[in-house]
N, C-alpha and C positions, 0 to 999 in steps of 0.2 A: 622463661629465661631467668637465669640467676643474676641477681643484682651485684654489680661490682662495687666494692666500697670506694668511698671518695679517695682514700689513700692510694689505691692502685691506679685509679684514673689520673690522679695528680702526677704520679710517677711517669705515666705514659706521656703526659704533656710536657713535663719538665725535661724529659730526655731529648727533646728537639730544641736545637739552638736557634730560637726564633727571635734574634735580635732585630729590633725595629728597623725597617718594616718587615714583618713576618710573612713568609710565603711557604708554599709547598708542604713539607712533611708534617708540620704541626696541624695544618688544616686537613690533611689526609687522616690524621689520628682523630680529629674532632668529628669528621664525617663518619668514620668507622664506629664511633661511640653512639652517634645519634640515629643512624639509619635502622639499626635493629630495634629501636624504640618507636619506630613508625614515623619518623620525621622525614619530610621532603626537604632535601638539602640543596641550596643554590650557592654556588661559589662563582665569584667573578673578580676580574682585575679592573681597577679604576685608576685614572690619572696618568699624567706624563711627568718626566723629570722636570725640575729637581725634586719635587715632593711626591712623585709617584714613580713607578706603578705600585699600587697597594692591593693586596688580596683581602677579600672580605667573604663572609659566610652568613647566609640567612637560612634558618631552618624553621619549619613550621609543622605542627601536628594539629590538624583541624578537629575540633569537637563538634557536637551537634549544632545544627542550624540555630542561630540566635543565642548561643552560649557566649559567655564572657571570654575575653582574650587577654591572657597574661603573657608579658614579655620579660625576658632576662637579657641584659646587655653587658658585654664585656670585651676584653681584648686579649689576644694571644701573643702579641709582641711584648718583648721585655727590653729593658735598658741594657747596654753592654755591661758585662759582669765586672770588668776591671781586673787588676792583678792583685794577688794576695789571698785568694781563697784557700781554705785548708784542703779542699778536694775539687775535682772538676765541677764547675757550676752547672753543667748540663748532664751530669750523671747523678740522678737523685740518690740520696743516701740518708738512712735513718741512723742518728746517733742519739742514744738516750730516748727521750720522748719527742724528738723533733725530726722533721723531714727537711733536709737541706737541698737547696737548688735555686737557681735564678728563676723567678716567677712563682716560687712556692706561695708567697703572699700576694704579690702583685703581678698577675692575678689568676694564674693557672690553678691554684688551689681552690679558689672560689668557683671557677668554671667547673672543675671536677666535682665539687660538692653539689653544684646544681644538677649536673647530669646524673649523679648518683641519686639525688632526690627524686628525679623523674621516674625512677623505677617504682616508686610508691605512690604515683599519681595516676589514677585510672584515665585511659584515653577518652572516655565518654564524659568526663567532668567539664571539659571546656577546651578552648584552643590555647596552645602554648607555642611561643616562638622564641628563638635565640638570635640576637643581633650581635654578631661577633666580628670584630675588625682586626686587621693585622697592623694598624697604625694608630695607636692612641698615645704612645710615648713619644712619637715624632711630631711632624707638622700637623697631622690629623686633618689634612684637607680632603683626602680621598677615602677616608675610613667610614666612620659612623654617618657622616653627611651623605656619602654615596649609598649607604644602606638605606637611609631614609628616602632617598630618591627612588630606590627600587621598590620600597614599600608603598610610596605614593603612586608609582606606576601600576601597582597591583591593587590599589585601593585598600591597603591594609593599615589600619590604625588600632593598635592594642588599646585596651581599656586602662591598663596599668603597666608600668615598667619598673622593674627592680634592676638597678645597676650594682653589680657585685664588687665594687671597689673596696679595698681595705679601709674601713672606717673606725673599727674598734681601736681603743688606745691602750688601756692597761690589761683588759681581759675581754674575751669575746662577748659582744653584746652591750658594752658600756656606752657606745655611741653609734648613732645612725644619722644620716644626712637627709634633711628635707629641703635643702637648697644650697646654692653656692654663690659666692660673690663673682662679679664679672672681672675681666682682666683686659687692660689695654697697655701696650708698650709703645713708647714714643721716642723718636730720634730727633734731636735738635741739632741743626747745623747753622753756624754763624760764619759768614765769609767776611774777611777784612782785606787789608792791603799790607803786604809784607814790607818791612823796612828796617833800618838800623835803630837800635834802642836809643842811641844818642840823638836821633833826629825824629822824635815821635810825630812832629808836625807833618812829616812826609809819609806817615803810615796810618793804619787804622787797625787797632788791636782788637781782634775778635774775642779774646779771652775775657776782656773787661765786660763786653756785652753779654757773653755767655754767663759770666758770674752774676750779673744783674738779673738775667732771665731765671737762673736756677734759684736765686735768693727769693725772687717774687713767687715762684712756684712753691718753694718750701714753706712760705708763709701762709699758703692756702690752708684753711680748715674746711674740709669738704662737708663733714657732718659729724654728729655725735653718736651715730649708730641708730638702730631701730629695735623693735621688739625682738626680731629674730636675727638681725645682722650686727656684727661689730662695726665700728667706725671704718669708713673708707680710708685707705692710706696710700701715700705717695712715697716711693723709694727711688733714689738715684742709683743707677746700676753701672754706669760707665762714664768716664771722661777721657777724651782723646784729643791731643794736639799733635804729638809726634814731631816736636821741634828739637833737632839735634844741637842747635847752636844757642849759646847763652846770650849772645848779643844781637839776636834777630827777633823782631816782632813777627809772629807767624801770620799766614794768610787765611788760616781756617782753624776753627775750634768746634768740637762736637761733644755732645752729651746724650745720655740715654736715661730714661726713667720708666718706671712701671707703676701703674695704679691698679690696685685691687679695690673694687667698689661695690657698694650694696645697692639695693633697689631704689634708692633715692636718685640715682644717676643712670645714665646710659653711656656707652662708649662714645657715642657721637657728641653728647653734651659735654663730656669731659675733654674730648679732643678740641672742641670749639673753644672752651674756656682757656686751655693751655695755648692754643694757636694764637689767640688774641694777645697774650703776653709775649709770646715769641716774636710775632711779627711787629709788635710795637717797638721792640728793641732791635729790629733789623735782621731777625733770624728766619729760618725755615723749619717747618715741622712736618714729620712723616709719622702719623699714628697707624698702628695696626691693632685692631680690636680682636682679641682672642675669643671672647665670649661675653655674653650679657648675664647679669644676675638672674636667678630664678628662685622661686619659692613654691613648694607644694604645701599649702597650709595644713596644719594638723587636722586630722579627720579620719575618715574610714581607712585609707591606705596606711597611714602611719600607725593607726591603732592595730591593724592586722599584723604589721611587721613587729611592733613592740610587744604585742601579745604573744607571738610565736617565740620571740627571744626570751620573754619571762618564763614561758612554759618549759622551755628546754634548759635554760641556764639559771633561772632564778634572778637574773639581773634586770634592773629597770634602766633601759637605754636613755641616754640624753639625746634630745632632738637638737641637732646642730646644723649650722651653715658655715662652719669654720673650714680652714684649709685652703688648698689651691683649687684649680679647676679640674673638671673631668668631662668625659663625653656626655654626661648628663645635661650639660649646658645646651647641647643640640637637641637631645631627645625631649627635653622639657617643653620645647616649642609645640609639640603635637600631642602630648599625653602627660598625665601625672607621673612623676618620677620620685622614687625614694632610693637612696643608696645605703647598702649595708653589706659588710663583709668582715674579713679577718682582721687580726691585730696588725697595725701598720708599723710597728717598732723597727722591723728589719727591712722594709721595702727599700729598694735601690741601694742597699748596703752590701758589703762583703758578707759572705756566709748567710745570705737570706734564708730564713727558716720559718716553718709553721709547726705548731704543736699538732701532733697526730690527733689528739682528742678534739682539738678545735675543728679540724676538718670534718670529723664525724658528727660533731654537734651542729656545725653549720649546715650540713646536709639535712639533718633532721629539722632544723629551723626552716630551711627552704621548702621542705615538703609541706610543713604546716602553712607557710605563707601561700604557696600555690593553691593548696586545697581550699583554704579560706577565701582567697581572692576569687577563685573561680565559682564559688558558691554565691 
C-alpha cells in the first residue's frame, strides 16, 4: 500500500467542518484512513444534552502477545472559525509554504502526521492505538473520559501515551509538555437586602461583602512554584451586579475567578480554602474543577520523544508544564503521558496555518517515537 503524505491526510480532515462537538463526516474520514492499516475501529456516541451527545473513536492494531502498547490521543473537533478568513476555513488551501484551514494546527495536522507515520511502523513491532474524541474544545465531559471508560471495559491500558497537541512555540520541536497545571473555576454569590442608598440602615449591601471577599482572595500567595511548575495563580474573570438604578442598593452581587495551580495543591484543597473566606463574609461558593495537575517525570519516555525531535530537526526541546489544560489531564491518571506537536502560533486564530515542511517532519518524528517506544 502506498503511503499518503501527512499533507494529503491533513487536507482530507480539514475539509470537514467539525466544529465542536464533531460528528459524522470527519470520523468517516478517520476510519477510512485507519482500516487499510489494519486497525480495528470502534465509534460510539456518549452523553446527553447539554454537554452531549459526543462522537468518539478508538482504534487499535494489536501486536504480538506481550509486546508493548503505544497510544496516540487527539481530537477532531475544532473551535468555530469566526469571521474574516481570507478563504473558506474548511477548504484547505496551500499558499506559499503554508497549509491554511481550521484545525491545520489544532489538531488535524498532528493527527494526519501520526497516521502517515504509521505507514512506516511494522505491524509486528507492538500494539498501537488511537484515542480520538470529537469534544476537546468544548465541555469535554463525554470525550476522552468516555474513551477511557471504553478502554477500562476492555481491560486496555497502554504503556505510554503521546498527546499530539500543538506544543512547539517558535519552531517545530522547541517545546514538549511533560505535565500541566490544574484548573478550577469558582463562582461567588453574595446575597444582601435591597434598599434606598439614603437609608443604608434598612438594607444590606452585597457589593461591600463581595469586595472584602475578593480582596482577601487576591492577597493569597499560593506558592512560589516548583522545580517543574510555575507559581499557581488566581485571576478574577467576571463581576456582575446588574443594577440599573444609581440610588438603589442591590440585592445580589456575583463574582467569578479561575485558579491555575501546580502539584502543591488539588482542586479540592483550593476550593476549601476559598470557601472558608467566602462563607466567613456571608457568601456562597460554587467551584468546578476542570482538571488536576500532573507530571510525567523526565525519564525514558521524555528521552524517546526528545531524541526523535533532535534527530529530525536538530532542535533540543524544552521540557515544560506551561500553558492551559488539555485532555492529557485525564489520560495521565492511567498511564505516562507526554505532549508534543506543531507550532501553536496560529491555533484558534483567523487564517490558522501550518508549514507543509513541519507536517512532514512531524510525521518522521512520530515514526521514530513509535518505533523506539515499542522496542
